[in-house]
C-alpha positions in Angstrom: -17.4 -20.0 19.4 -18.2 -19.1 23.0 -14.8 -18.7 24.6 -13.1 -15.3 24.9 -9.4 -15.6 24.2 -6.9 -13.5 26.0 -4.2 -11.8 24.0 -0.8 -13.2 24.9 1.7 -10.7 26.4 4.5 -9.6 24.0 7.2 -12.3 24.1 10.4 -11.3 25.6 12.3 -12.0 22.3 9.7 -10.2 20.0 11.5 -6.8 19.9 14.8 -8.6 19.0 13.0 -10.5 16.2 11.7 -7.3 14.8 15.0 -5.6 14.9 16.7 -8.6 13.4 14.1 -8.8 10.6 14.6 -5.0 9.9 18.4 -5.4 9.9 18.2 -8.3 7.4 15.8 -6.3 5.2 18.1 -3.2 5.4 21.2 -5.4 4.4 19.3 -6.6 1.4 18.0 -3.1 0.4 21.2 -1.0 0.9 23.2 -2.4 -2.1 20.2 -1.5 -4.4 19.7 2.0 -2.8 23.4 2.8 -2.9 23.1 3.7 -6.7 20.1 5.8 -6.3 20.6 9.6 -6.7 20.2 11.8 -4.8 21.3 9.8 -1.8 18.4 11.0 0.3 16.1 9.3 -2.1 17.9 6.0 -1.6 17.8 6.5 2.2 14.0 7.1 2.0 13.5 3.8 0.0 15.5 1.8 2.6 13.5 3.4 5.4 10.2 2.6 3.8 11.2 -1.1 3.5 12.4 -1.2 7.0 9.2 0.3 8.3 7.1 -2.2 6.4 9.1 -5.1 7.7 8.8 -3.8 11.3 5.0 -3.5 10.8 4.8 -6.9 9.2 6.7 -8.8 12.0 4.7 -6.9 14.7 1.6 -8.1 12.9 2.2 -11.8 13.9 4.6 -11.9 16.9 1.6 -12.1 19.3 -0.8 -13.8 17.1 -2.0 -13.4 13.5 -3.4 -10.0 13.2 -5.0 -10.4 9.8 -5.9 -6.9 8.7 -2.6 -5.4 9.7 -0.6 -8.4 8.3 -2.2 -8.0 4.8 -1.7 -4.2 5.0 2.0 -4.5 5.7 2.6 -7.4 3.3 1.0 -5.5 0.4 2.7 -2.2 1.3 6.1 -4.0 1.6 5.8 -5.4 -1.9 4.0 -2.6 -3.6 5.3 0.6 -1.9 8.6 -0.7 -0.5 10.4 -3.3 -2.6 9.0 -2.3 -6.1 9.8 1.4 -5.7 13.3 0.7 -4.4 13.9 -1.5 -7.6 12.3 1.2 -9.9 14.5 3.9 -8.4 17.6 1.7 -8.7 17.1 0.9 -12.4 15.5 4.2 -13.3 12.3 2.7 -14.8 8.6 2.8 -14.1 5.6 1.5 -15.9 3.4 2.6 -18.8 6.4 3.9 -20.8 6.8 7.0 -18.6 10.4 7.9 -19.1 10.3 11.4 -17.6 8.8 10.9 -14.2 11.9 9.8 -12.2 13.7 12.9 -13.6 11.3 15.1 -11.6 13.3 14.5 -8.4 11.5 17.0 -6.2 8.2 15.3 -6.9 9.7 11.8 -6.4 11.3 12.8 -3.1 8.0 14.4 -2.0 6.1 11.3 -2.9 8.7 9.1 -0.9 8.2 11.3 2.2 4.5 11.1 2.0 4.5 7.4 1.5 6.7 7.0 4.6 4.5 9.6 6.5 1.3 7.5 5.5 2.8 4.3 6.8 4.1 5.8 10.0 0.6 7.3 10.6 -1.0 3.8 10.1 1.5 2.4 12.5 0.8 5.1 15.0 -3.0 4.6 14.7 -2.5 0.9 15.3 -1.0 1.6 18.7 -3.8 3.6 20.0 -5.7 2.3 23.0 -8.2 -0.4 22.2 -11.4 -0.9 24.2 -12.1 -4.5 25.0 -14.6 -6.4 22.8 -17.5 -8.0 24.6 -19.2 -10.5 22.3 -23.0 -10.2 21.7 -23.4 -11.5 18.2 -22.2 -15.0 18.1 -23.3 -16.8 15.0 -25.9 -19.5 15.4 -24.7 -22.3 13.0 -28.2 -23.3 12.0 -29.2 -19.8 11.2 -25.9 -19.1 9.5 -26.3 -22.1 7.2 -29.8 -20.8 6.3 -28.6 -17.4 5.5 -25.6 -18.7 3.6 -27.9 -21.0 1.6 -30.1 -18.0 0.6 -27.0 -16.0 -0.5 -25.5 -18.9 -2.5 -29.0 -19.6 -3.9 -29.1 -16.1 -5.3 -25.7 -16.5 -6.9 -27.0 -19.8 -8.6 -30.1 -17.8 -9.8 -27.9 -15.2 -11.4 -25.8 -17.9 -13.2 -27.9 -18.0 -16.5 -27.8 -14.2 -16.7 -24.1 -14.0 -16.0 -23.4 -16.6 -18.6 -25.6 -15.2 -21.2 -23.9 -11.8 -20.9 -20.7 -13.3 -22.1 -22.2 -15.6 -24.7 -22.5 -18.8 -22.7 -21.4 -20.7 -19.6 -17.9 -21.2 -21.0 -17.3 -17.4 -20.9 -17.1 -17.6 -17.2 -13.8 -19.4 -17.5 -12.1 -17.9 -20.5 -9.4 -15.1 -20.1 -10.4 -11.9 -18.7 -9.8 -10.1 -22.0 -12.0 -12.6 -24.0 -14.8 -12.3 -21.4 -14.7 -8.5 -21.4 -14.8 -8.5 -25.2 -17.8 -10.8 -25.2 -19.7 -8.6 -22.8 -18.9 -5.5 -24.8 -20.0 -7.3 -27.9 -23.3 -8.1 -26.2 -23.9 -4.4 -25.5 -24.2 -4.9 -21.7 -22.4 -1.7 -21.0 -24.6 0.8 -22.9 -24.7 4.6 -22.9 -28.0 4.6 -21.1 -26.7 3.2 -17.8 -25.3 -0.2 -18.7 -23.0 0.0 -15.7 -25.8 -1.2 -13.5 -26.4 -4.1 -15.8 -22.7 -4.8 -15.9 -22.8 -4.9 -12.0 -25.7 -7.3 -12.0 -23.9 -9.9 -14.2 -20.3 -9.5 -12.8 -20.0 -7.6 -9.4 -23.1 -8.9 -7.6 -22.8 -12.6 -8.5 -19.1 -12.6 -7.2 -20.0 -10.8 -4.0 -22.9 -13.2 -3.4 -20.6 -16.2 -4.0 -17.9 -14.8 -1.7 -20.2 -14.0 1.2 -22.2 -17.2 0.8 -19.2 -19.4 0.7 -17.5 -17.5 3.6 -20.4 -18.0 6.0 -21.1 -21.5 4.9 -17.6 -22.5 5.9 -17.8 -20.5 9.2 -20.9 -22.5 10.0 -19.3 -25.9 8.9 -16.3 -25.2 11.1 -18.6 -24.7 14.0 -20.4 -28.1 13.3 -16.9 -29.7 13.0 -15.9 -28.3 16.4 -19.0 -29.8 18.0 -19.3 -33.1 16.3 -17.6 -35.7 14.2 -17.6 -35.8 10.4 -20.4 -38.3 10.1 -22.6 -36.2 12.3 -22.4 -33.0 10.3 -25.7 -31.7 9.0 -26.2 -32.6 5.3 -27.6 -29.1 4.6 -24.4 -27.5 6.0 -22.2 -29.6 3.8 -24.3 -29.0 0.7 -24.4 -25.3 1.2 -20.6 -25.2 1.7 -19.9 -27.3 -1.4 -22.3 -25.2 -3.5 -20.6 -22.0 -2.2 -17.2 -23.2 -3.2 -18.6 -24.2 -6.7 -20.0 -20.6 -7.1 -16.8 -19.0 -5.7 -14.7 -20.7 -8.3 -17.2 -20.0 -11.0 -17.6 -16.3 -10.4 -14.2 -15.4 -8.8 -11.7 -17.7 -10.7 -8.4 -15.9 -11.5 -8.7 -16.6 -15.2 -11.9 -14.4 -16.1 -11.6 -12.0 -13.3 -9.1 -9.3 -11.9 -6.6 -10.9 -9.6 -7.8 -8.5 -6.8 -11.3 -10.0 -6.9 -10.0 -13.5 -7.1 -7.4 -13.1 -4.3 -9.8 -11.3 -2.1 -12.6 -13.8 -2.6 -10.6 -17.0 -2.4 -8.4 -15.6 0.3 -11.3 -14.7 2.5 -12.8 -18.2 2.4 -9.4 -19.8 3.0 -9.0 -17.7 6.2 -12.5 -18.9 7.2 -11.5 -22.4 6.8 -8.0 -22.1 8.4 -8.8 -19.5 11.0 -5.1 -18.7 11.6 -4.6 -17.0 15.0 -1.3 -18.4 16.3 2.1 -16.8 15.9 3.3 -19.7 13.7 0.2 -19.4 11.5 0.8 -15.7 11.3 4.4 -16.0 10.3 3.5 -18.6 7.6 0.7 -16.3 6.3 3.1 -13.3 6.2 5.7 -15.1 4.4 3.2 -16.6 1.9 1.7 -13.1 1.3 5.0 -11.4 0.6 6.1 -14.1 -1.8 2.7 -14.3 -3.5 2.6 -10.5 -4.0 6.1 -10.1 -5.3 6.2 -13.3 -7.5 2.9 -15.0 -8.1 0.9 -11.9 -8.5 2.9 -10.6 -11.6 3.2 -14.1 -13.1 -0.6 -14.4 -13.0 -0.9 -11.2 -15.1 -0.6 -13.4 -18.1 -4.0 -14.9 -17.3 -5.6 -11.8 -18.7 -4.4 -12.7 -22.1 -6.2 -15.1 -24.4 -3.1 -17.4 -24.5 -2.9 -17.5 -20.8 0.6 -18.4 -19.4 1.6 -20.2 -22.7 4.6 -18.5 -24.3 5.3 -16.1 -21.5 8.8 -15.7 -20.2 9.5 -16.8 -16.6 9.3 -14.1 -14.0 12.1 -11.5 -13.9 12.8 -8.6 -11.5 12.0 -6.3 -14.3 8.3 -7.2 -13.6 8.7 -5.0 -10.5 8.8 -2.0 -12.8 5.8 -3.1 -14.8 2.1 -2.3 -14.6 1.5 -4.4 -11.4 3.6 -2.1 -9.4 2.5 1.4 -10.5 1.5 2.4 -6.9 4.5 4.7 -6.3 4.4 6.0 -9.8 0.8 7.1 -9.3 1.7 8.6 -5.9 4.3 10.8 -7.7 1.8 11.6 -10.3 -0.6 12.7 -7.6 2.0 15.0 -6.1 2.4 16.6 -9.4 -1.4 17.0 -9.9 -2.0 18.6 -6.5 0.9 20.9 -6.9 -0.4 22.1 -10.2 -4.2 22.0 -9.8 -4.8 21.9 -6.0 -6.8 19.3 -4.0 -10.1 17.8 -4.9 -11.6 18.5 -1.5 -13.3 15.1 -1.1 -15.1 14.9 -4.5 -13.4 11.5 -5.5 -13.8 10.0 -2.1 -17.6 11.1 -1.8 -18.2 9.7 -5.1 -16.7 6.4 -4.2 -18.6 6.2 -0.9 -21.9 6.8 -2.8 -21.0 4.2 -5.4 -24.6 3.0 -5.4 -25.9 6.4 -6.8 -26.0 6.1 -10.6 -24.4 8.8 -12.8 -27.7 9.3 -14.5 -29.0 10.8 -11.2 -25.7 12.4 -10.1 -24.3 14.4 -13.1 -21.3 15.6 -11.1 -20.2 12.3 -9.9 -16.4 12.0 -10.2 -14.8 9.4 -12.3 -12.3 7.1 -10.4 -9.3 9.3 -9.2 -6.7 7.3 -11.0 -8.2 8.3 -14.4 -8.1 11.9 -13.4 -4.5 11.7 -12.4 -3.4 9.6 -15.4 -5.1 11.9 -17.9 -3.3 14.8 -16.3 0.0 13.1 -17.0 -1.1 12.4 -20.6 -1.2 8.5 -20.3 -3.1 6.8 -23.1 -4.1 4.1 -20.8 -5.8 5.3 -17.7 -7.2 2.3 -15.9 -4.4 2.5 -13.3 -4.1 2.1 -9.5 -4.1 4.9 -6.9 -3.2 4.0 -3.4 -5.7 5.0 -0.7 -3.0 7.2 0.9 -2.5 9.0 -2.4 -6.2 9.5 -2.8 -6.3 11.0 0.7 -3.6 13.3 -0.4 -5.3 14.1 -3.6 -8.5 15.2 -1.6 -7.2 16.8 1.6 -3.4 17.2 1.3 -0.9 16.1 4.1 -3.5 16.6 6.9 -5.8 14.1 5.0 -3.0 11.5 4.8 -2.2 11.7 8.5 -5.8 11.8 9.8 -6.9 9.1 7.3 -4.1 6.7 7.9 -4.2 7.0 11.6 -8.0 6.2 11.5 -7.4 3.3 9.2 -4.6 1.9 11.5 -6.8 2.3 14.6 -9.7 0.6 12.9 -7.5 -2.3 11.6 -6.0 -2.8 15.1 -9.5 -3.0 16.6 -10.6 -5.6 14.0 -7.4 -7.7 14.7 -7.9 -7.4 18.5 -11.4 -8.8 18.2 -10.0 -11.6 15.9 -7.6 -12.6 18.6 -9.6 -12.1 21.8 -13.3 -12.5 20.9 -13.8 -14.8 18.0 -17.6 -14.6 18.0 -17.9 -10.8 17.9 -19.1 -8.9 14.8 -15.7 -7.4 14.4 -14.0 -10.8 14.5 -16.4 -12.2 11.9 -15.7 -9.2 9.6 -11.8 -9.3 10.2 -11.0 -11.9 7.4 -13.4 -10.1 5.0 -11.9 -6.6 5.6 -8.3 -8.1 5.6 -8.7 -9.6 2.2 -10.9 -6.9 0.6 -8.4 -4.2 1.5 -6.2 -5.5 -1.4 -8.6 -3.2 -3.5 -8.5 -0.4 -0.9 -4.7 -0.3 -0.7 -4.3 -0.6 -4.5 -7.3 1.8 -5.3 -8.7 3.8 -6.7 -11.8 4.0 -4.4 -14.1 5.0 -7.2 -13.4 1.7 -9.1 -13.2 -0.7 -6.2 -15.6 0.7 -3.6 -18.6 -1.1 -5.3 -16.7 -4.4 -5.0 -15.7 -3.9 -1.3 -18.9 -2.3 -0.3 -21.0 -5.1 -1.9 -19.1 -7.8 0.1 -19.0 -5.9 3.4 -22.7 -5.0 3.3 -23.8 -8.5 2.5 -21.7 -9.8 5.3 -23.4 -7.4 7.7 -26.8 -8.5 6.5 -25.9 -12.2 7.1 -24.6 -11.4 10.6 -27.6 -9.4 11.5 -29.8 -12.4 10.6 -27.5 -15.1 12.1 -26.2 -13.6 15.3 -27.4 -14.7 18.7 -28.3 -11.5 20.6 -27.3 -11.2 24.2 -28.1 -8.2 26.5 -25.3 -6.0 27.5 -22.0 -5.4 25.9 -21.1 -4.2 22.4 -19.4 -5.5 19.3 
């Protein structure tokens, strides 16, 4: 972990590859868009897909830029392909049959989505200061810290199991576990949300962080020595971390965001993809997974699991898994009628650790506010981060916020490729996978999950890093 890698220059054929990929995507998208009315809406849909494909290819043509790669893969599936399909067939999720008839709002949402993606791309091209590593992880101290974190996850196991009625409840469907926790009275009117976090959110965060850093330490030992010479403690902690990860973050009893983010983070730690080929494979896998595997796994929420469910169909792209553009349009309607929130929902999300019993005016997750405004009976929906920026600060908030996000993601990726031992490089896989929740939103619901994982990771790095004088992270 001592070497500093130099970012390879852009290959001569890279622009051609990007143009070719965009041309192929356009050729596939135009037939679907040709039936969309007005024609400007179809054009915007094709441009959105094209921009996402350009960004996705640019995220691996000089090496695997993890944070940007995941961003563009998710955006392509969720805000590109799915809205194109929805506009083509005239259908969105949650039984809303009136939304697409509001053409001015739909077109405005399309323009704002395209603007947000363009702002992110612009931010990712801002100048990046070179990263000088000062916080290489010492493998011995990292194993020690990971062992403590995994140990805490083990200690919480009886409490988490008892909350759902037994150890088996950690592996039943999400609906069944939620019903068992509700029946046990974990979420009570007197502040049960904190208790719920103690038996669900915190154990999952501990398992994710513990497993991630245990794998990082084991990789370093593998680089320095042969299999038979690996420290027993490192192997034991890594195995225990994997066991806790699969216990607390399995895709059966948890939301797919939590499962994908946790397992994906640890997979990136094990594989450490940095080459162009690895990035291309990761990009392809991410797009296929988000468009096809993600909706199929929705059935795991149900008590019967996958049994009896019909195979995947394109109609799933107009279902509950792909309501991001729908919520974007709802946000346009909300702001147009009631005005912006002026930071209330974002501030409440950032201060997720402040209980409502202390802060009476703390906002509910923004997606609930928007869905209730539209009269939806079910309000536990998504709200893209770009839409929440618009909800709070209008067009200026979208531009500034997405430029800042693009710049930060680019800096993480630059560190990942050029300074593997830096703090930013260590955090890159964590942020890359946790951003599933950030892109999907709302911040108010998912900030506790993302914040817990990131803060725990910073604590482990603070303990495990080797400090050197001079430089920055």
